[in-house]
C-alpha positions as CSV (number, residue, x, y, z in Angstrom):
1,M,1.3,17.1,-11.7
2,R,3.3,14.6,-13.7
3,T,3.1,11.2,-15.2
4,T,5.5,8.3,-14.6
5,E,5.9,4.9,-16.0
6,S,5.3,1.6,-14.2
7,L,8.1,-0.8,-13.1
8,R,8.9,-3.1,-15.9
9,E,7.8,-6.7,-15.5
10,P,9.8,-9.6,-17.0
11,S,8.0,-11.4,-19.8
12,G,5.9,-14.5,-19.2
13,R,4.1,-13.4,-16.0
14,G,0.3,-13.6,-16.6
15,L,-1.3,-10.9,-14.6
16,A,1.9,-8.9,-14.5
17,I,2.1,-8.5,-18.3
18,V,-1.5,-7.2,-18.4
19,S,-0.9,-4.9,-15.4
20,A,2.0,-3.2,-17.1
21,A,-0.6,-1.6,-19.4
22,I,-2.1,0.4,-16.5
23,S,-1.6,4.1,-17.2
24,L,-1.9,6.5,-14.4
25,L,-2.4,10.0,-15.6
26,S,-2.0,12.4,-12.7
27,A,0.2,12.7,-9.6
28,C,1.4,15.1,-7.0
29,S,5.1,15.9,-7.0
30,S,7.3,17.5,-4.4
31,A,11.0,17.6,-3.5
32,P,12.6,14.1,-3.7
33,L,11.0,11.9,-1.1
34,T,13.6,10.6,1.4
35,E,13.1,8.7,4.6
36,P,12.5,11.2,7.4
37,G,15.0,10.9,10.3
38,G,13.6,8.6,13.0
39,D,10.0,7.3,13.3
40,A,8.1,10.0,15.1
41,A,5.0,8.0,15.6
42,G,6.5,4.5,15.8
43,D,5.5,1.8,13.3
44,G,6.2,-1.5,15.1
45,S,9.3,-2.4,13.0
46,A,12.5,-3.9,14.1
47,G,15.5,-5.6,12.5
48,S,18.7,-4.9,10.8
49,A,19.3,-2.3,8.0
50,V,18.8,-3.5,4.4
51,G,19.6,-0.9,1.8
52,G,19.5,1.8,4.3
53,R,16.1,0.8,5.7
54,A,15.0,-1.2,8.7
55,A,14.3,-4.8,7.7
56,V,11.6,-6.8,9.4
57,A,12.2,-10.5,9.8
58,P,9.3,-12.7,8.8
59,Q,7.5,-14.2,11.8
60,S,7.4,-18.0,12.0
61,S,4.5,-17.9,14.4
62,G,1.9,-15.6,15.7
63,P,-1.9,-15.0,15.7
64,D,-4.2,-17.1,13.7
65,Y,-4.1,-14.8,10.7
66,F,-0.6,-16.1,9.9
67,R,-2.1,-18.8,7.7
68,E,1.2,-19.7,6.1
69,K,4.9,-18.9,6.8
70,Y,5.8,-15.8,4.8
71,P,8.0,-16.3,1.8
72,T,11.7,-16.1,2.6
73,G,14.0,-13.6,1.1
74,P,15.9,-12.2,-0.7
75,Y,13.4,-9.4,-1.0
76,G,13.3,-6.8,-3.7
77,I,11.6,-3.8,-5.2
78,A,11.4,-4.6,-8.9
79,A,8.4,-6.2,-10.6
80,G,8.5,-9.9,-9.9
81,A,10.4,-9.6,-6.5
82,V,8.9,-10.6,-3.2
83,I,7.9,-7.7,-1.0
84,E,9.4,-7.6,2.4
85,D,7.2,-8.4,5.4
86,F,6.9,-4.8,6.6
87,A,5.2,-4.0,9.8
88,F,3.1,-0.9,10.4
89,M,0.8,0.6,13.1
90,G,-2.8,1.0,12.1
91,W,-6.3,-0.5,12.0
92,R,-7.5,-3.6,10.2
93,E,-11.1,-2.2,10.3
94,P,-10.7,1.6,10.9
95,A,-14.4,2.4,10.6
96,T,-15.4,-0.3,13.1
97,V,-13.0,1.2,15.7
98,E,-14.1,4.7,14.7
99,Y,-10.5,5.7,13.9
100,D,-9.6,5.6,17.6
101,V,-5.9,6.3,17.9
102,T,-5.8,4.4,21.2
103,K,-6.7,1.2,19.3
104,L,-3.8,1.2,16.8
105,E,-2.3,-2.3,16.4
106,T,0.7,-3.8,14.6
107,I,-0.2,-5.1,11.2
108,R,2.2,-6.9,8.9
109,L,2.0,-7.5,5.2
110,S,2.1,-11.3,6.0
111,E,-1.5,-10.9,7.0
112,F,-2.4,-10.5,3.4
113,Y,-0.3,-13.5,2.2
114,D,-2.9,-16.0,0.9
115,P,-1.3,-18.8,-1.1
116,N,-4.3,-21.1,-0.8
117,G,-7.2,-18.7,-0.6
118,T,-9.5,-16.8,-2.9
119,T,-7.7,-13.4,-2.8
120,K,-6.6,-12.5,-6.3
121,L,-4.8,-9.2,-5.8
122,V,-3.5,-7.0,-3.0
123,W,-3.6,-3.3,-3.7
124,I,-1.2,-1.3,-1.5
125,N,-1.4,2.5,-1.7
126,A,1.0,5.1,-0.2
127,S,-0.4,8.6,0.2
128,A,0.4,11.9,1.9
129,V,-2.0,14.4,3.4
130,W,-0.5,17.3,1.3
131,C,-1.2,15.4,-2.0
132,A,-4.3,16.7,-3.8
133,V,-4.3,13.7,-6.2
134,C,-4.2,11.3,-3.2
135,R,-7.2,13.0,-1.8
136,A,-9.0,12.8,-5.1
137,E,-8.2,9.1,-5.3
138,M,-9.6,8.3,-1.9
139,K,-12.8,10.3,-2.7
140,D,-13.2,8.4,-6.0
141,I,-12.8,5.1,-4.1
142,K,-15.6,5.9,-1.8
143,A,-17.9,7.5,-4.5
144,K,-17.6,4.4,-6.7
145,G,-17.9,1.8,-3.9
146,I,-14.6,0.3,-5.0
147,H,-13.9,-1.6,-1.8
148,A,-17.2,-3.5,-1.8
149,A,-17.4,-4.0,-5.6
150,L,-13.8,-5.3,-6.2
151,G,-13.5,-6.9,-2.8
152,A,-16.3,-9.3,-4.0
153,K,-14.0,-10.2,-6.9
154,G,-11.0,-11.0,-4.8
155,L,-9.2,-7.6,-4.2
156,V,-7.8,-6.8,-0.8
157,M,-7.1,-3.1,-0.3
158,V,-4.4,-1.6,2.0
159,E,-3.9,2.2,2.5
160,T,-0.8,3.8,4.1
161,L,-0.1,7.4,5.0
162,F,3.5,8.6,5.2
163,E,3.5,12.4,5.5
164,D,1.3,15.1,6.9
165,N,0.2,18.4,5.3
166,D,3.6,19.9,6.0
167,T,5.7,17.0,4.6
168,N,6.5,15.8,8.2
169,P,6.2,12.1,9.1
170,A,2.6,11.2,9.5
171,R,1.3,10.8,13.1
172,P,-1.7,8.9,14.5
173,S,-3.8,12.1,14.5
174,D,-3.1,12.5,10.7
175,L,-4.2,8.9,10.2
176,K,-7.4,9.5,12.1
177,L,-8.2,12.6,10.1
178,W,-7.3,11.0,6.8
179,G,-9.5,7.9,7.3
180,S,-12.5,9.7,8.8
181,L,-12.9,12.5,6.3
182,P,-16.4,12.3,5.0
183,D,-15.1,12.0,1.4
184,N,-12.8,9.1,2.5
185,S,-14.6,7.1,5.2
186,I,-11.9,4.4,4.7
187,D,-13.2,1.0,5.8
188,F,-10.2,-1.2,4.8
189,P,-6.8,-1.6,6.5
190,L,-5.4,1.9,7.1
191,L,-1.7,2.0,8.2
192,L,0.8,4.6,9.3
193,D,4.2,4.7,7.5
194,P,6.1,7.6,9.1
195,G,9.4,5.9,8.3
196,F,8.4,5.8,4.6
197,K,9.2,2.1,4.2
198,L,7.2,2.0,0.9
199,G,9.4,4.8,-0.4
200,V,11.7,2.1,-2.0
201,F,9.0,1.4,-4.5
202,F,8.7,5.1,-5.7
203,T,10.4,5.6,-9.1
204,S,9.9,9.4,-8.9
205,D,9.0,12.2,-6.5
206,A,5.3,11.9,-7.4
207,T,2.5,10.6,-5.3
208,P,0.4,8.5,-4.8
209,L,1.9,5.1,-5.1
210,N,-0.5,2.4,-6.3
211,M,1.0,-1.1,-6.1
212,L,-0.4,-4.5,-7.0
213,V,0.9,-7.6,-5.3
214,D,0.2,-11.3,-6.0
215,P,-1.2,-12.7,-2.6
216,K,-0.1,-16.2,-3.4
217,T,3.6,-15.3,-3.7
218,M,3.7,-11.7,-2.4
219,R,5.5,-10.8,-5.5
220,V,5.2,-7.3,-6.9
221,I,3.1,-7.2,-10.0
222,D,3.1,-3.5,-10.7
223,A,4.0,-0.3,-8.9
224,T,3.0,3.0,-10.4
225,M,2.9,6.7,-9.3
226,G,-0.2,8.7,-9.9
227,Y,-3.9,8.1,-10.4
228,S,-6.6,8.3,-13.1
229,T,-10.3,7.6,-12.8
230,G,-9.9,4.7,-15.2
231,Y,-7.5,2.9,-12.9
232,W,-10.1,0.7,-11.2
233,R,-11.6,-0.4,-14.5
234,Q,-8.3,-1.8,-15.4
235,V,-7.8,-3.5,-12.0
236,E,-11.2,-5.1,-12.5
237,Q,-10.1,-6.5,-15.8
238,L,-7.2,-8.1,-14.1
239,L,-9.5,-9.6,-11.5
240,D,-11.8,-11.0,-14.2
241,K,-9.0,-12.9,-15.9
């Protein structure tokens, strides 16, 4: 286990200044996390390489959930930067479809872009099956009813899984098991990230990643490795401001 610091946020950014105070106490660590070769399960991405990763061009049209055109680049990974419109395979409502791997669909971060809505924060998590702290976090989320309680205050939650129990790229079967575990029973968007796109936001080899994004701009507010049971209390304070 190890503790790491958050990304630093430039001064004068409301929520971001407060969020920098979030202290995550425990994390799983492993060998340095690098992007696995290839995308074993496929994640619906396409585009040219940016910084060694596949870039996904924002869509100008699509289903009704694209309420607004996604902010244009340049995209970045530091606090205050706009997060790229990554695409993943997963479920919008995993419990409703009973974690059925034949019902995976492409889900983009632009679905959570809400410049004129009531969403206050988007929480994006990156976990691995082998990570004991990640499992503890998911268990805590269910036990405390975090999704329902903070969702009512304007929080949208998004969970991604990037590696299996043997540190191989996560597959649909891993996503099914992770979401349907009795201690997890994940009922918010659950996505597969075998290409480890969110790895660019890791500042150490510790997991999980807990990131907060401003839905009105899709700018990164805070990205931190690790988890403590007091984390959600501090997120709630941000939502209440």
